[in-house]
C-alpha positions as YAML, in Angstrom:
chain: A
units: angstrom
residues:
- id: 1
  name: UNK
  ca: [82.24, 139.21, 139.20]
- id: 2
  name: UNK
  ca: [82.17, 140.05, 135.33]
- id: 3
  name: UNK
  ca: [80.47, 136.71, 134.85]
- id: 4
  name: UNK
  ca: [78.03, 137.26, 137.38]
- id: 5
  name: UNK
  ca: [76.95, 140.55, 135.80]
- id: 6
  name: UNK
  ca: [76.97, 138.92, 132.26]
- id: 7
  name: UNK
  ca: [74.60, 136.20, 133.68]
- id: 8
  name: UNK
  ca: [72.30, 138.70, 135.02]
- id: 9
  name: UNK
  ca: [72.08, 140.79, 131.88]
- id: 10
  name: UNK
  ca: [71.55, 137.63, 129.75]
- id: 11
  name: UNK
  ca: [68.68, 136.64, 132.26]
- id: 12
  name: UNK
  ca: [66.99, 140.00, 132.27]
- id: 13
  name: UNK
  ca: [67.48, 139.81, 128.36]
- id: 14
  name: UNK
  ca: [65.65, 136.44, 128.28]
- id: 15
  name: UNK
  ca: [63.10, 137.62, 130.73]
- id: 16
  name: UNK
  ca: [62.13, 140.70, 128.66]
- id: 17
  name: UNK
  ca: [61.77, 138.24, 125.57]
- id: 18
  name: UNK
  ca: [59.89, 135.84, 127.57]
- id: 19
  name: UNK
  ca: [57.37, 138.68, 128.87]
- id: 20
  name: UNK
  ca: [56.78, 140.36, 125.58]
- id: 21
  name: UNK
  ca: [56.22, 136.80, 123.84]
- id: 22
  name: UNK
  ca: [53.67, 135.97, 126.81]
- id: 23
  name: UNK
  ca: [52.10, 139.60, 126.42]
- id: 24
  name: UNK
  ca: [51.35, 138.79, 122.43]
- id: 25
  name: UNK
  ca: [50.44, 135.42, 123.26]
- id: 26
  name: UNK
  ca: [47.66, 136.53, 125.55]
- id: 27
  name: UNK
  ca: [46.48, 139.04, 123.27]
- id: 28
  name: UNK
  ca: [45.69, 136.71, 120.48]
- id: 29
  name: UNK
  ca: [44.18, 134.29, 123.13]
- id: 30
  name: UNK
  ca: [41.69, 137.10, 124.39]
- id: 31
  name: UNK
  ca: [40.95, 137.72, 120.61]
- id: 32
  name: UNK
  ca: [40.49, 134.03, 120.09]
- id: 33
  name: UNK
  ca: [37.77, 133.64, 122.89]
- id: 34
  name: UNK
  ca: [36.22, 137.21, 121.61]
- id: 35
  name: UNK
  ca: [35.83, 135.82, 118.40]
- id: 36
  name: UNK
  ca: [34.72, 132.42, 119.50]
- id: 37
  name: UNK
  ca: [31.89, 133.60, 121.89]
- id: 38
  name: UNK
  ca: [31.18, 137.34, 120.62]
- id: 39
  name: UNK
  ca: [32.22, 140.27, 122.16]
- id: 40
  name: UNK
  ca: [28.88, 140.99, 123.56]
- id: 41
  name: UNK
  ca: [28.42, 137.56, 125.37]
- id: 42
  name: UNK
  ca: [28.74, 137.76, 129.23]
- id: 43
  name: UNK
  ca: [31.03, 134.35, 128.91]
- id: 44
  name: UNK
  ca: [33.75, 136.39, 128.00]
- id: 45
  name: UNK
  ca: [33.95, 137.73, 131.87]
- id: 46
  name: UNK
  ca: [35.09, 134.10, 133.02]
- id: 47
  name: UNK
  ca: [38.30, 134.73, 131.05]
- id: 48
  name: UNK
  ca: [38.77, 138.29, 132.50]
- id: 49
  name: UNK
  ca: [37.30, 140.28, 129.40]
- id: 50
  name: UNK
  ca: [34.44, 142.94, 129.72]
- id: 51
  name: UNK
  ca: [31.76, 142.34, 127.47]
- id: 52
  name: UNK
  ca: [30.60, 145.00, 125.23]
- id: 53
  name: UNK
  ca: [27.03, 146.35, 126.78]
- id: 54
  name: UNK
  ca: [26.47, 149.32, 124.53]
- id: 55
  name: UNK
  ca: [27.23, 152.57, 125.14]
- id: 56
  name: UNK
  ca: [25.59, 154.92, 127.75]
- id: 57
  name: UNK
  ca: [23.62, 157.93, 126.27]
- id: 58
  name: UNK
  ca: [25.06, 161.21, 127.70]
- id: 59
  name: UNK
  ca: [22.28, 163.44, 128.63]
- id: 60
  name: UNK
  ca: [22.05, 166.61, 126.28]
- id: 61
  name: UNK
  ca: [23.64, 169.61, 127.83]
- id: 62
  name: UNK
  ca: [21.28, 171.74, 129.15]
- id: 63
  name: UNK
  ca: [21.01, 175.33, 127.70]
- id: 64
  name: UNK
  ca: [21.30, 178.41, 130.58]
- id: 65
  name: UNK
  ca: [18.11, 180.15, 130.76]
- id: 66
  name: UNK
  ca: [19.03, 183.97, 129.58]
- id: 67
  name: UNK
  ca: [17.05, 186.29, 131.98]
- id: 68
  name: UNK
  ca: [14.69, 188.77, 129.83]
- id: 69
  name: UNK
  ca: [15.82, 191.66, 128.86]
- id: 70
  name: UNK
  ca: [13.37, 194.82, 129.17]
- id: 71
  name: UNK
  ca: [12.67, 196.06, 125.57]
- id: 72
  name: UNK
  ca: [13.61, 199.56, 125.06]
- id: 73
  name: UNK
  ca: [11.10, 202.41, 125.64]
- id: 74
  name: UNK
  ca: [9.77, 203.91, 122.34]
- id: 75
  name: UNK
  ca: [9.50, 207.60, 122.15]
- id: 76
  name: UNK
  ca: [5.69, 208.54, 122.04]
- id: 77
  name: UNK
  ca: [4.59, 210.05, 119.00]
...
């Protein structure tokens, strides 16, 4: 029973190492693709990356209209 548990733990450890290595390698490949084609090119979409298409301009917030207050009455002189 102990040998089976040790084997599972070792397999899990190897799987975690391989997963982290593959994620690092994928990051390097994606960076290389962006560097080669450019981050704005639509070609990188074929590799599962989103091209940079610029920032969307946010509309200026509208200021609420303030109601006009009546002027205080001036005493007659």
